HTML snippet that shows the backbone in 3Dmol.js (N, CA, C, O; Angstrom):
<script src="https://3Dmol.org/build/3Dmol-min.js"></script>
<div id="view" style="width:600px;height:400px;position:relative"></div>
<script>
const pdb = `
ATOM      1  N   MET A   1     142.929  64.183  44.520  1.00  0.00           N
ATOM      2  CA  MET A   1     141.828  64.331  43.582  1.00  0.00           C
ATOM      3  C   MET A   1     142.370  64.762  42.230  1.00  0.00           C
ATOM      4  O   MET A   1     143.320  65.540  42.146  1.00  0.00           O
ATOM      5  N   SER A   2     141.767  64.258  41.196  1.00  0.00           N
ATOM      6  CA  SER A   2     142.202  64.639  39.856  1.00  0.00           C
ATOM      7  C   SER A   2     141.575  65.989  39.477  1.00  0.00           C
ATOM      8  O   SER A   2     140.625  66.452  40.108  1.00  0.00           O
ATOM      9  N   ASN A   3     142.126  66.589  38.449  1.00  0.00           N
ATOM     10  CA  ASN A   3     141.614  67.880  37.987  1.00  0.00           C
ATOM     11  C   ASN A   3     140.174  67.786  37.511  1.00  0.00           C
ATOM     12  O   ASN A   3     139.403  68.730  37.680  1.00  0.00           O
ATOM     13  N   ASP A   4     139.801  66.654  36.916  1.00  0.00           N
ATOM     14  CA  ASP A   4     138.419  66.483  36.446  1.00  0.00           C
ATOM     15  C   ASP A   4     137.433  66.501  37.606  1.00  0.00           C
ATOM     16  O   ASP A   4     136.369  67.113  37.512  1.00  0.00           O
ATOM     17  N   LYS A   5     137.786  65.828  38.703  1.00  0.00           N
ATOM     18  CA  LYS A   5     136.898  65.815  39.875  1.00  0.00           C
ATOM     19  C   LYS A   5     136.786  67.208  40.487  1.00  0.00           C
ATOM     20  O   LYS A   5     135.698  67.632  40.877  1.00  0.00           O
ATOM     21  N   ILE A   6     137.906  67.918  40.570  1.00  0.00           N
ATOM     22  CA  ILE A   6     137.894  69.275  41.128  1.00  0.00           C
ATOM     23  C   ILE A   6     137.050  70.192  40.265  1.00  0.00           C
ATOM     24  O   ILE A   6     136.264  70.988  40.780  1.00  0.00           O
ATOM     25  N   GLN A   7     137.211  70.083  38.948  1.00  0.00           N
ATOM     26  CA  GLN A   7     136.420  70.908  38.029  1.00  0.00           C
ATOM     27  C   GLN A   7     134.934  70.565  38.145  1.00  0.00           C
ATOM     28  O   GLN A   7     134.093  71.464  38.146  1.00  0.00           O
ATOM     29  N   PHE A   8     134.607  69.301  38.240  1.00  0.00           N
ATOM     30  CA  PHE A   8     133.217  68.865  38.379  1.00  0.00           C
ATOM     31  C   PHE A   8     132.597  69.445  39.648  1.00  0.00           C
ATOM     32  O   PHE A   8     131.489  69.980  39.612  1.00  0.00           O
ATOM     33  N   ILE A   9     133.304  69.339  40.759  1.00  0.00           N
ATOM     34  CA  ILE A   9     132.795  69.859  42.032  1.00  0.00           C
ATOM     35  C   ILE A   9     132.662  71.378  41.985  1.00  0.00           C
ATOM     36  O   ILE A   9     131.676  71.931  42.471  1.00  0.00           O
ATOM     37  N   ALA A  10     133.652  72.054  41.400  1.00  0.00           N
ATOM     38  CA  ALA A  10     133.608  73.514  41.311  1.00  0.00           C
ATOM     39  C   ALA A  10     132.433  73.978  40.458  1.00  0.00           C
ATOM     40  O   ALA A  10     131.761  74.948  40.808  1.00  0.00           O
ATOM     41  N   LEU A  11     132.182  73.300  39.350  1.00  0.00           N
ATOM     42  CA  LEU A  11     131.054  73.675  38.494  1.00  0.00           C
ATOM     43  C   LEU A  11     129.726  73.455  39.201  1.00  0.00           C
ATOM     44  O   LEU A  11     128.811  74.266  39.061  1.00  0.00           O
ATOM     45  N   ILE A  12     129.606  72.376  39.954  1.00  0.00           N
ATOM     46  CA  ILE A  12     128.366  72.110  40.680  1.00  0.00           C
ATOM     47  C   ILE A  12     128.150  73.155  41.783  1.00  0.00           C
ATOM     48  O   ILE A  12     127.040  73.660  41.951  1.00  0.00           O
ATOM     49  N   VAL A  13     129.199  73.474  42.523  1.00  0.00           N
ATOM     50  CA  VAL A  13     129.070  74.471  43.591  1.00  0.00           C
ATOM     51  C   VAL A  13     128.726  75.835  43.008  1.00  0.00           C
ATOM     52  O   VAL A  13     127.811  76.503  43.490  1.00  0.00           O
ATOM     53  N   LEU A  14     129.448  76.254  41.978  1.00  0.00           N
ATOM     54  CA  LEU A  14     129.190  77.554  41.362  1.00  0.00           C
ATOM     55  C   LEU A  14     127.791  77.603  40.755  1.00  0.00           C
ATOM     56  O   LEU A  14     127.079  78.593  40.923  1.00  0.00           O
ATOM     57  N   GLY A  15     127.396  76.561  40.061  1.00  0.00           N
ATOM     58  CA  GLY A  15     126.055  76.514  39.489  1.00  0.00           C
ATOM     59  C   GLY A  15     124.977  76.535  40.550  1.00  0.00           C
ATOM     60  O   GLY A  15     123.968  77.223  40.396  1.00  0.00           O
ATOM     61  N   GLY A  16     125.178  75.785  41.631  1.00  0.00           N
ATOM     62  CA  GLY A  16     124.194  75.765  42.717  1.00  0.00           C
ATOM     63  C   GLY A  16     124.058  77.110  43.403  1.00  0.00           C
ATOM     64  O   GLY A  16     122.952  77.533  43.737  1.00  0.00           O
ATOM     65  N   VAL A  17     125.187  77.788  43.616  1.00  0.00           N
ATOM     66  CA  VAL A  17     125.136  79.115  44.235  1.00  0.00           C
ATOM     67  C   VAL A  17     124.388  80.088  43.326  1.00  0.00           C
ATOM     68  O   VAL A  17     123.565  80.875  43.794  1.00  0.00           O
ATOM     69  N   LEU A  18     124.673  80.030  42.041  1.00  0.00           N
ATOM     70  CA  LEU A  18     123.995  80.926  41.108  1.00  0.00           C
ATOM     71  C   LEU A  18     122.501  80.614  41.002  1.00  0.00           C
ATOM     72  O   LEU A  18     121.691  81.528  40.842  1.00  0.00           O
ATOM     73  N   LEU A  19     122.129  79.342  41.090  1.00  0.00           N
ATOM     74  CA  LEU A  19     120.711  78.999  41.051  1.00  0.00           C
ATOM     75  C   LEU A  19     119.982  79.495  42.298  1.00  0.00           C
ATOM     76  O   LEU A  19     118.815  79.878  42.223  1.00  0.00           O
ATOM     77  N   LEU A  20     120.657  79.488  43.432  1.00  0.00           N
ATOM     78  CA  LEU A  20     120.036  79.933  44.676  1.00  0.00           C
ATOM     79  C   LEU A  20     120.147  81.437  44.903  1.00  0.00           C
ATOM     80  O   LEU A  20     119.478  81.979  45.783  1.00  0.00           O
ATOM     81  N   PHE A  21     120.980  82.114  44.126  1.00  0.00           N
ATOM     82  CA  PHE A  21     121.212  83.541  44.290  1.00  0.00           C
ATOM     83  C   PHE A  21     119.938  84.386  44.288  1.00  0.00           C
ATOM     84  O   PHE A  21     119.817  85.275  45.131  1.00  0.00           O
ATOM     85  N   PRO A  22     118.983  84.156  43.386  1.00  0.00           N
ATOM     86  CA  PRO A  22     117.780  84.999  43.392  1.00  0.00           C
ATOM     87  C   PRO A  22     116.975  84.938  44.688  1.00  0.00           C
ATOM     88  O   PRO A  22     116.232  85.872  44.988  1.00  0.00           O
ATOM     89  N   PHE A  23     117.103  83.877  45.452  1.00  0.00           N
ATOM     90  CA  PHE A  23     116.341  83.750  46.685  1.00  0.00           C
ATOM     91  C   PHE A  23     116.962  84.528  47.846  1.00  0.00           C
ATOM     92  O   PHE A  23     116.300  84.773  48.854  1.00  0.00           O
ATOM     93  N   PHE A  24     118.229  84.917  47.706  1.00  0.00           N
ATOM     94  CA  PHE A  24     118.924  85.611  48.789  1.00  0.00           C
ATOM     95  C   PHE A  24     119.410  86.991  48.376  1.00  0.00           C
ATOM     96  O   PHE A  24     120.411  87.476  48.903  1.00  0.00           O
ATOM     97  N   GLN A  25     118.732  87.616  47.462  1.00  0.00           N
ATOM     98  CA  GLN A  25     119.183  88.902  46.950  1.00  0.00           C
ATOM     99  C   GLN A  25     118.572  90.065  47.723  1.00  0.00           C
ATOM    100  O   GLN A  25     117.521  89.943  48.352  1.00  0.00           O
ATOM    101  N   ASP A  26     119.260  91.179  47.655  1.00  0.00           N
ATOM    102  CA  ASP A  26     118.698  92.418  48.187  1.00  0.00           C
ATOM    103  C   ASP A  26     117.700  92.951  47.173  1.00  0.00           C
ATOM    104  O   ASP A  26     117.847  92.724  45.972  1.00  0.00           O
ATOM    105  N   THR A  27     116.705  93.647  47.644  1.00  0.00           N
ATOM    106  CA  THR A  27     115.739  94.207  46.715  1.00  0.00           C
ATOM    107  C   THR A  27     116.128  95.634  46.368  1.00  0.00           C
ATOM    108  O   THR A  27     116.545  96.413  47.226  1.00  0.00           O
ATOM    109  N   TYR A  28     115.987  95.949  45.121  1.00  0.00           N
ATOM    110  CA  TYR A  28     116.251  97.292  44.627  1.00  0.00           C
ATOM    111  C   TYR A  28     114.928  97.908  44.224  1.00  0.00           C
ATOM    112  O   TYR A  28     113.933  97.208  44.032  1.00  0.00           O
ATOM    113  N   SER A  29     114.928  99.221  44.099  1.00  0.00           N
ATOM    114  CA  SER A  29     113.686  99.893  43.726  1.00  0.00           C
ATOM    115  C   SER A  29     113.338  99.619  42.264  1.00  0.00           C
ATOM    116  O   SER A  29     112.178  99.724  41.865  1.00  0.00           O
ATOM    117  N   ASP A  30     114.336  99.271  41.479  1.00  0.00           N
ATOM    118  CA  ASP A  30     114.107  99.035  40.056  1.00  0.00           C
ATOM    119  C   ASP A  30     113.695  97.575  39.828  1.00  0.00           C
ATOM    120  O   ASP A  30     114.516  96.665  39.943  1.00  0.00           O
ATOM    121  N   GLU A  31     112.435  97.368  39.510  1.00  0.00           N
ATOM    122  CA  GLU A  31     111.894  96.018  39.298  1.00  0.00           C
ATOM    123  C   GLU A  31     112.570  95.317  38.117  1.00  0.00           C
ATOM    124  O   GLU A  31     112.824  94.113  38.173  1.00  0.00           O
ATOM    125  N   LEU A  32     112.860  96.061  37.056  1.00  0.00           N
ATOM    126  CA  LEU A  32     113.510  95.489  35.879  1.00  0.00           C
ATOM    127  C   LEU A  32     114.877  94.929  36.239  1.00  0.00           C
ATOM    128  O   LEU A  32     115.245  93.842  35.794  1.00  0.00           O
ATOM    129  N   PHE A  33     115.619  95.663  37.035  1.00  0.00           N
ATOM    130  CA  PHE A  33     116.952  95.213  37.441  1.00  0.00           C
ATOM    131  C   PHE A  33     116.864  93.945  38.282  1.00  0.00           C
ATOM    132  O   PHE A  33     117.664  93.027  38.101  1.00  0.00           O
ATOM    133  N   ASN A  34     115.906  93.885  39.195  1.00  0.00           N
ATOM    134  CA  ASN A  34     115.730  92.685  40.024  1.00  0.00           C
ATOM    135  C   ASN A  34     115.424  91.461  39.175  1.00  0.00           C
ATOM    136  O   ASN A  34     116.027  90.404  39.362  1.00  0.00           O
ATOM    137  N   ASP A  35     114.488  91.601  38.241  1.00  0.00           N
ATOM    138  CA  ASP A  35     114.123  90.472  37.382  1.00  0.00           C
ATOM    139  C   ASP A  35     115.283  90.047  36.503  1.00  0.00           C
ATOM    140  O   ASP A  35     115.544  88.855  36.342  1.00  0.00           O
ATOM    141  N   ALA A  36     115.981  91.024  35.934  1.00  0.00           N
ATOM    142  CA  ALA A  36     117.102  90.711  35.049  1.00  0.00           C
ATOM    143  C   ALA A  36     118.229  90.038  35.813  1.00  0.00           C
ATOM    144  O   ALA A  36     118.830  89.084  35.319  1.00  0.00           O
ATOM    145  N   LYS A  37     118.518  90.520  37.003  1.00  0.00           N
ATOM    146  CA  LYS A  37     119.594  89.945  37.815  1.00  0.00           C
ATOM    147  C   LYS A  37     119.256  88.503  38.210  1.00  0.00           C
ATOM    148  O   LYS A  37     120.115  87.622  38.161  1.00  0.00           O
ATOM    149  N   SER A  38     118.030  88.276  38.592  1.00  0.00           N
ATOM    150  CA  SER A  38     117.616  86.928  38.986  1.00  0.00           C
ATOM    151  C   SER A  38     117.666  85.964  37.809  1.00  0.00           C
ATOM    152  O   SER A  38     118.155  84.842  37.939  1.00  0.00           O
ATOM    153  N   THR A  39     117.164  86.400  36.666  1.00  0.00           N
ATOM    154  CA  THR A  39     117.157  85.537  35.489  1.00  0.00           C
ATOM    155  C   THR A  39     118.569  85.277  34.992  1.00  0.00           C
ATOM    156  O   THR A  39     118.883  84.165  34.567  1.00  0.00           O
ATOM    157  N   LEU A  40     119.417  86.285  35.041  1.00  0.00           N
ATOM    158  CA  LEU A  40     120.803  86.114  34.611  1.00  0.00           C
ATOM    159  C   LEU A  40     121.532  85.127  35.523  1.00  0.00           C
ATOM    160  O   LEU A  40     122.261  84.263  35.038  1.00  0.00           O
ATOM    161  N   ALA A  41     121.344  85.246  36.825  1.00  0.00           N
ATOM    162  CA  ALA A  41     121.981  84.315  37.758  1.00  0.00           C
ATOM    163  C   ALA A  41     121.471  82.896  37.536  1.00  0.00           C
ATOM    164  O   ALA A  41     122.249  81.943  37.570  1.00  0.00           O
ATOM    165  N   PHE A  42     120.174  82.754  37.311  1.00  0.00           N
ATOM    166  CA  PHE A  42     119.603  81.437  37.058  1.00  0.00           C
ATOM    167  C   PHE A  42     120.167  80.833  35.768  1.00  0.00           C
ATOM    168  O   PHE A  42     120.518  79.654  35.733  1.00  0.00           O
ATOM    169  N   SER A  43     120.251  81.647  34.711  1.00  0.00           N
ATOM    170  CA  SER A  43     120.783  81.168  33.432  1.00  0.00           C
ATOM    171  C   SER A  43     122.233  80.723  33.567  1.00  0.00           C
ATOM    172  O   SER A  43     122.617  79.675  33.048  1.00  0.00           O
ATOM    173  N   LEU A  44     123.031  81.516  34.261  1.00  0.00           N
ATOM    174  CA  LEU A  44     124.435  81.136  34.447  1.00  0.00           C
ATOM    175  C   LEU A  44     124.557  79.876  35.306  1.00  0.00           C
ATOM    176  O   LEU A  44     125.437  79.048  35.073  1.00  0.00           O
ATOM    177  N   GLY A  45     123.678  79.733  36.295  1.00  0.00           N
ATOM    178  CA  GLY A  45     123.673  78.508  37.090  1.00  0.00           C
ATOM    179  C   GLY A  45     123.357  77.291  36.251  1.00  0.00           C
ATOM    180  O   GLY A  45     123.978  76.240  36.412  1.00  0.00           O
ATOM    181  N   VAL A  46     122.392  77.429  35.353  1.00  0.00           N
ATOM    182  CA  VAL A  46     122.049  76.326  34.444  1.00  0.00           C
ATOM    183  C   VAL A  46     123.229  75.988  33.549  1.00  0.00           C
ATOM    184  O   VAL A  46     123.505  74.813  33.306  1.00  0.00           O
ATOM    185  N   ILE A  47     123.924  76.995  33.059  1.00  0.00           N
ATOM    186  CA  ILE A  47     125.079  76.756  32.186  1.00  0.00           C
ATOM    187  C   ILE A  47     126.165  75.985  32.930  1.00  0.00           C
ATOM    188  O   ILE A  47     126.688  74.997  32.415  1.00  0.00           O
ATOM    189  N   PHE A  48     126.505  76.431  34.137  1.00  0.00           N
ATOM    190  CA  PHE A  48     127.564  75.757  34.887  1.00  0.00           C
ATOM    191  C   PHE A  48     127.179  74.332  35.270  1.00  0.00           C
ATOM    192  O   PHE A  48     127.995  73.417  35.151  1.00  0.00           O
ATOM    193  N   LEU A  49     125.953  74.136  35.726  1.00  0.00           N
ATOM    194  CA  LEU A  49     125.534  72.781  36.105  1.00  0.00           C
ATOM    195  C   LEU A  49     125.474  71.856  34.900  1.00  0.00           C
ATOM    196  O   LEU A  49     125.908  70.706  34.977  1.00  0.00           O
ATOM    197  N   SER A  50     124.939  72.350  33.786  1.00  0.00           N
ATOM    198  CA  SER A  50     124.867  71.483  32.607  1.00  0.00           C
ATOM    199  C   SER A  50     126.253  71.193  32.054  1.00  0.00           C
ATOM    200  O   SER A  50     126.484  70.116  31.504  1.00  0.00           O
ATOM    201  N   GLU A  51     127.176  72.135  32.190  1.00  0.00           N
ATOM    202  CA  GLU A  51     128.556  71.875  31.762  1.00  0.00           C
ATOM    203  C   GLU A  51     129.185  70.779  32.612  1.00  0.00           C
ATOM    204  O   GLU A  51     129.909  69.929  32.093  1.00  0.00           O
ATOM    205  N   ALA A  52     128.918  70.793  33.892  1.00  0.00           N
ATOM    206  CA  ALA A  52     129.468  69.759  34.778  1.00  0.00           C
ATOM    207  C   ALA A  52     128.950  68.383  34.380  1.00  0.00           C
ATOM    208  O   ALA A  52     129.719  67.423  34.322  1.00  0.00           O
ATOM    209  N   PHE A  53     127.661  68.281  34.106  1.00  0.00           N
ATOM    210  CA  PHE A  53     127.097  66.978  33.790  1.00  0.00           C
ATOM    211  C   PHE A  53     127.319  66.571  32.341  1.00  0.00           C
ATOM    212  O   PHE A  53     127.272  65.383  32.023  1.00  0.00           O
ATOM    213  N   THR A  54     127.559  67.533  31.456  1.00  0.00           N
ATOM    214  CA  THR A  54     127.876  67.195  30.068  1.00  0.00           C
ATOM    215  C   THR A  54     129.213  66.483  30.003  1.00  0.00           C
ATOM    216  O   THR A  54     129.373  65.517  29.257  1.00  0.00           O
ATOM    217  N   ASP A  55     130.172  66.957  30.781  1.00  0.00           N
ATOM    218  CA  ASP A  55     131.494  66.344  30.778  1.00  0.00           C
ATOM    219  C   ASP A  55     131.498  64.972  31.432  1.00  0.00           C
ATOM    220  O   ASP A  55     132.317  64.124  31.077  1.00  0.00           O
ATOM    221  N   SER A  56     130.593  64.737  32.389  1.00  0.00           N
ATOM    222  CA  SER A  56     130.646  63.487  33.139  1.00  0.00           C
ATOM    223  C   SER A  56     129.786  62.372  32.542  1.00  0.00           C
ATOM    224  O   SER A  56     129.980  61.204  32.877  1.00  0.00           O
ATOM    225  N   GLU A  57     128.859  62.705  31.682  1.00  0.00           N
ATOM    226  CA  GLU A  57     127.973  61.688  31.118  1.00  0.00           C
ATOM    227  C   GLU A  57     128.451  61.266  29.725  1.00  0.00           C
ATOM    228  O   GLU A  57     129.093  62.044  29.020  1.00  0.00           O
ATOM    229  N   ASN A  58     128.136  60.043  29.343  1.00  0.00           N
ATOM    230  CA  ASN A  58     128.556  59.534  28.046  1.00  0.00           C
ATOM    231  C   ASN A  58     127.408  59.429  27.040  1.00  0.00           C
ATOM    232  O   ASN A  58     127.655  59.218  25.852  1.00  0.00           O
ATOM    233  N   SER A  59     126.185  59.567  27.482  1.00  0.00           N
ATOM    234  CA  SER A  59     125.029  59.421  26.616  1.00  0.00           C
ATOM    235  C   SER A  59     124.953  60.567  25.612  1.00  0.00           C
ATOM    236  O   SER A  59     124.976  61.737  25.995  1.00  0.00           O
ATOM    237  N   LYS A  60     124.862  60.228  24.320  1.00  0.00           N
ATOM    238  CA  LYS A  60     124.791  61.258  23.278  1.00  0.00           C
ATOM    239  C   LYS A  60     123.518  62.085  23.390  1.00  0.00           C
ATOM    240  O   LYS A  60     123.547  63.302  23.204  1.00  0.00           O
ATOM    241  N   GLY A  61     122.408  61.434  23.690  1.00  0.00           N
ATOM    242  CA  GLY A  61     121.144  62.145  23.819  1.00  0.00           C
ATOM    243  C   GLY A  61     121.161  63.134  24.971  1.00  0.00           C
ATOM    244  O   GLY A  61     120.656  64.251  24.858  1.00  0.00           O
ATOM    245  N   ARG A  62     121.739  62.714  26.063  1.00  0.00           N
ATOM    246  CA  ARG A  62     121.822  63.596  27.238  1.00  0.00           C
ATOM    247  C   ARG A  62     122.767  64.763  26.960  1.00  0.00           C
ATOM    248  O   ARG A  62     122.482  65.896  27.347  1.00  0.00           O
ATOM    249  N   LYS A  63     123.888  64.493  26.292  1.00  0.00           N
ATOM    250  CA  LYS A  63     124.816  65.571  25.955  1.00  0.00           C
ATOM    251  C   LYS A  63     124.155  66.590  25.031  1.00  0.00           C
ATOM    252  O   LYS A  63     124.313  67.798  25.212  1.00  0.00           O
ATOM    253  N   ARG A  64     123.422  66.100  24.049  1.00  0.00           N
ATOM    254  CA  ARG A  64     122.745  66.998  23.111  1.00  0.00           C
ATOM    255  C   ARG A  64     121.706  67.850  23.842  1.00  0.00           C
ATOM    256  O   ARG A  64     121.588  69.047  23.579  1.00  0.00           O
ATOM    257  N   PHE A  65     120.956  67.237  24.756  1.00  0.00           N
ATOM    258  CA  PHE A  65     119.966  67.978  25.529  1.00  0.00           C
ATOM    259  C   PHE A  65     120.626  69.044  26.390  1.00  0.00           C
ATOM    260  O   PHE A  65     120.156  70.181  26.436  1.00  0.00           O
ATOM    261  N   LEU A  66     121.721  68.687  27.082  1.00  0.00           N
ATOM    262  CA  LEU A  66     122.397  69.648  27.946  1.00  0.00           C
ATOM    263  C   LEU A  66     123.044  70.773  27.143  1.00  0.00           C
ATOM    264  O   LEU A  66     123.053  71.922  27.586  1.00  0.00           O
ATOM    265  N   ARG A  67     123.582  70.455  25.975  1.00  0.00           N
ATOM    266  CA  ARG A  67     124.146  71.514  25.120  1.00  0.00           C
ATOM    267  C   ARG A  67     123.038  72.448  24.630  1.00  0.00           C
ATOM    268  O   ARG A  67     123.242  73.660  24.559  1.00  0.00           O
ATOM    269  N   THR A  68     121.879  71.903  24.295  1.00  0.00           N
ATOM    270  CA  THR A  68     120.745  72.735  23.890  1.00  0.00           C
ATOM    271  C   THR A  68     120.306  73.627  25.040  1.00  0.00           C
ATOM    272  O   THR A  68     119.997  74.801  24.836  1.00  0.00           O
ATOM    273  N   LEU A  69     120.277  73.084  26.232  1.00  0.00           N
ATOM    274  CA  LEU A  69     119.937  73.865  27.421  1.00  0.00           C
ATOM    275  C   LEU A  69     120.937  74.994  27.640  1.00  0.00           C
ATOM    276  O   LEU A  69     120.555  76.106  28.007  1.00  0.00           O
ATOM    277  N   GLN A  70     122.210  74.710  27.417  1.00  0.00           N
ATOM    278  CA  GLN A  70     123.233  75.744  27.550  1.00  0.00           C
ATOM    279  C   GLN A  70     123.036  76.855  26.526  1.00  0.00           C
ATOM    280  O   GLN A  70     123.164  78.034  26.856  1.00  0.00           O
ATOM    281  N   ILE A  71     122.731  76.491  25.303  1.00  0.00           N
ATOM    282  CA  ILE A  71     122.528  77.496  24.255  1.00  0.00           C
ATOM    283  C   ILE A  71     121.334  78.378  24.587  1.00  0.00           C
ATOM    284  O   ILE A  71     121.396  79.595  24.413  1.00  0.00           O
ATOM    285  N   ILE A  72     120.257  77.784  25.058  1.00  0.00           N
ATOM    286  CA  ILE A  72     119.073  78.561  25.436  1.00  0.00           C
ATOM    287  C   ILE A  72     119.421  79.520  26.577  1.00  0.00           C
ATOM    288  O   ILE A  72     119.029  80.686  26.554  1.00  0.00           O
ATOM    289  N   ALA A  73     120.150  79.028  27.563  1.00  0.00           N
ATOM    290  CA  ALA A  73     120.532  79.880  28.692  1.00  0.00           C
ATOM    291  C   ALA A  73     121.469  81.001  28.254  1.00  0.00           C
ATOM    292  O   ALA A  73     121.365  82.121  28.754  1.00  0.00           O
ATOM    293  N   LEU A  74     122.382  80.716  27.330  1.00  0.00           N
ATOM    294  CA  LEU A  74     123.282  81.752  26.826  1.00  0.00           C
ATOM    295  C   LEU A  74     122.519  82.823  26.053  1.00  0.00           C
ATOM    296  O   LEU A  74     122.787  84.014  26.215  1.00  0.00           O
ATOM    297  N   VAL A  75     121.574  82.411  25.219  1.00  0.00           N
ATOM    298  CA  VAL A  75     120.770  83.378  24.469  1.00  0.00           C
ATOM    299  C   VAL A  75     119.946  84.229  25.430  1.00  0.00           C
ATOM    300  O   VAL A  75     119.860  85.446  25.268  1.00  0.00           O
ATOM    301  N   LEU A  76     119.349  83.598  26.417  1.00  0.00           N
ATOM    302  CA  LEU A  76     118.572  84.335  27.408  1.00  0.00           C
ATOM    303  C   LEU A  76     119.458  85.324  28.160  1.00  0.00           C
ATOM    304  O   LEU A  76     119.050  86.462  28.393  1.00  0.00           O
ATOM    305  N   SER A  77     120.653  84.909  28.539  1.00  0.00           N
ATOM    306  CA  SER A  77     121.583  85.804  29.228  1.00  0.00           C
ATOM    307  C   SER A  77     121.976  86.981  28.345  1.00  0.00           C
ATOM    308  O   SER A  77     122.034  88.118  28.812  1.00  0.00           O
ATOM    309  N   ALA A  78     122.245  86.714  27.081  1.00  0.00           N
ATOM    310  CA  ALA A  78     122.612  87.796  26.160  1.00  0.00           C
ATOM    311  C   ALA A  78     121.463  88.783  25.984  1.00  0.00           C
ATOM    312  O   ALA A  78     121.686  89.993  25.939  1.00  0.00           O
ATOM    313  N   LEU A  79     120.249  88.280  25.885  1.00  0.00           N
ATOM    314  CA  LEU A  79     119.094  89.168  25.753  1.00  0.00           C
ATOM    315  C   LEU A  79     118.899  90.026  27.002  1.00  0.00           C
ATOM    316  O   LEU A  79     118.558  91.205  26.902  1.00  0.00           O
ATOM    317  N   ILE A  80     119.110  89.443  28.154  1.00  0.00           N
ATOM    318  CA  ILE A  80     118.969  90.202  29.402  1.00  0.00           C
ATOM    319  C   ILE A  80     120.034  91.290  29.493  1.00  0.00           C
ATOM    320  O   ILE A  80     119.736  92.424  29.869  1.00  0.00           O
ATOM    321  N   LEU A  81     121.273  90.948  29.151  1.00  0.00           N
ATOM    322  CA  LEU A  81     122.328  91.957  29.172  1.00  0.00           C
ATOM    323  C   LEU A  81     122.054  93.068  28.169  1.00  0.00           C
ATOM    324  O   LEU A  81     122.299  94.240  28.458  1.00  0.00           O
ATOM    325  N   LEU A  82     121.551  92.713  27.003  1.00  0.00           N
ATOM    326  CA  LEU A  82     121.181  93.722  26.012  1.00  0.00           C
ATOM    327  C   LEU A  82     120.065  94.610  26.540  1.00  0.00           C
ATOM    328  O   LEU A  82     120.103  95.828  26.366  1.00  0.00           O
ATOM    329  N   MET A  83     119.076  94.008  27.182  1.00  0.00           N
ATOM    330  CA  MET A  83     117.968  94.769  27.751  1.00  0.00           C
ATOM    331  C   MET A  83     118.466  95.738  28.828  1.00  0.00           C
ATOM    332  O   MET A  83     118.035  96.891  28.869  1.00  0.00           O
ATOM    333  N   LEU A  84     119.367  95.279  29.695  1.00  0.00           N
ATOM    334  CA  LEU A  84     119.915  96.153  30.725  1.00  0.00           C
ATOM    335  C   LEU A  84     120.741  97.279  30.118  1.00  0.00           C
ATOM    336  O   LEU A  84     120.685  98.415  30.588  1.00  0.00           O
ATOM    337  N   PHE A  85     121.506  96.969  29.079  1.00  0.00           N
ATOM    338  CA  PHE A  85     122.308  97.987  28.408  1.00  0.00           C
ATOM    339  C   PHE A  85     121.413  99.042  27.770  1.00  0.00           C
ATOM    340  O   PHE A  85     121.672 100.238  27.905  1.00  0.00           O
ATOM    341  N   LEU A  86     120.366  98.609  27.078  1.00  0.00           N
ATOM    342  CA  LEU A  86     119.454  99.560  26.448  1.00  0.00           C
ATOM    343  C   LEU A  86     118.713 100.397  27.480  1.00  0.00           C
ATOM    344  O   LEU A  86     118.464 101.582  27.261  1.00  0.00           O
ATOM    345  N   GLU A  87     118.362  99.783  28.602  1.00  0.00           N
ATOM    346  CA  GLU A  87     117.689 100.516  29.672  1.00  0.00           C
ATOM    347  C   GLU A  87     118.626 101.562  30.279  1.00  0.00           C
ATOM    348  O   GLU A  87     118.200 102.669  30.608  1.00  0.00           O
ATOM    349  N   ALA A  88     119.895 101.204  30.423  1.00  0.00           N
ATOM    350  CA  ALA A  88     120.865 102.150  30.981  1.00  0.00           C
ATOM    351  C   ALA A  88     121.144 103.306  30.021  1.00  0.00           C
ATOM    352  O   ALA A  88     121.436 104.420  30.456  1.00  0.00           O
ATOM    353  N   MET A  89     121.055 103.044  28.737  1.00  0.00           N
ATOM    354  CA  MET A  89     121.318 104.085  27.740  1.00  0.00           C
ATOM    355  C   MET A  89     120.169 105.084  27.632  1.00  0.00           C
ATOM    356  O   MET A  89     120.372 106.216  27.191  1.00  0.00           O
ATOM    357  N   SER A  90     118.972 104.677  28.029  1.00  0.00           N
ATOM    358  CA  SER A  90     117.828 105.596  27.876  1.00  0.00           C
ATOM    359  C   SER A  90     117.627 106.470  29.099  1.00  0.00           C
ATOM    360  O   SER A  90     116.711 107.291  29.128  1.00  0.00           O
TER     361      SER A  90
END
`;
const viewer = $3Dmol.createViewer("view");
viewer.addModel(pdb, "pdb");
viewer.setStyle({}, {cartoon: {color: "spectrum"}});
viewer.zoomTo();
viewer.render();
</script>
């Protein structure tokens, strides 16, 4: 297998695990932490999956859409981490 195929498969597996992570999580007493953890895992799953398909597709429109999706997921992840940091500081 070439490195591109291995990377593609690894990104799909990692993204799929992260997308399914919120369904198999332990529950904590802190509702904010549960929501943030689930959303962060989902966002990272979207980033990994869209990265896998961005590299494999040639359509400019599809690449632009997937890159936009990645940016939205990154911003959402950054906001969640900031929210958790501020919550921990208070």
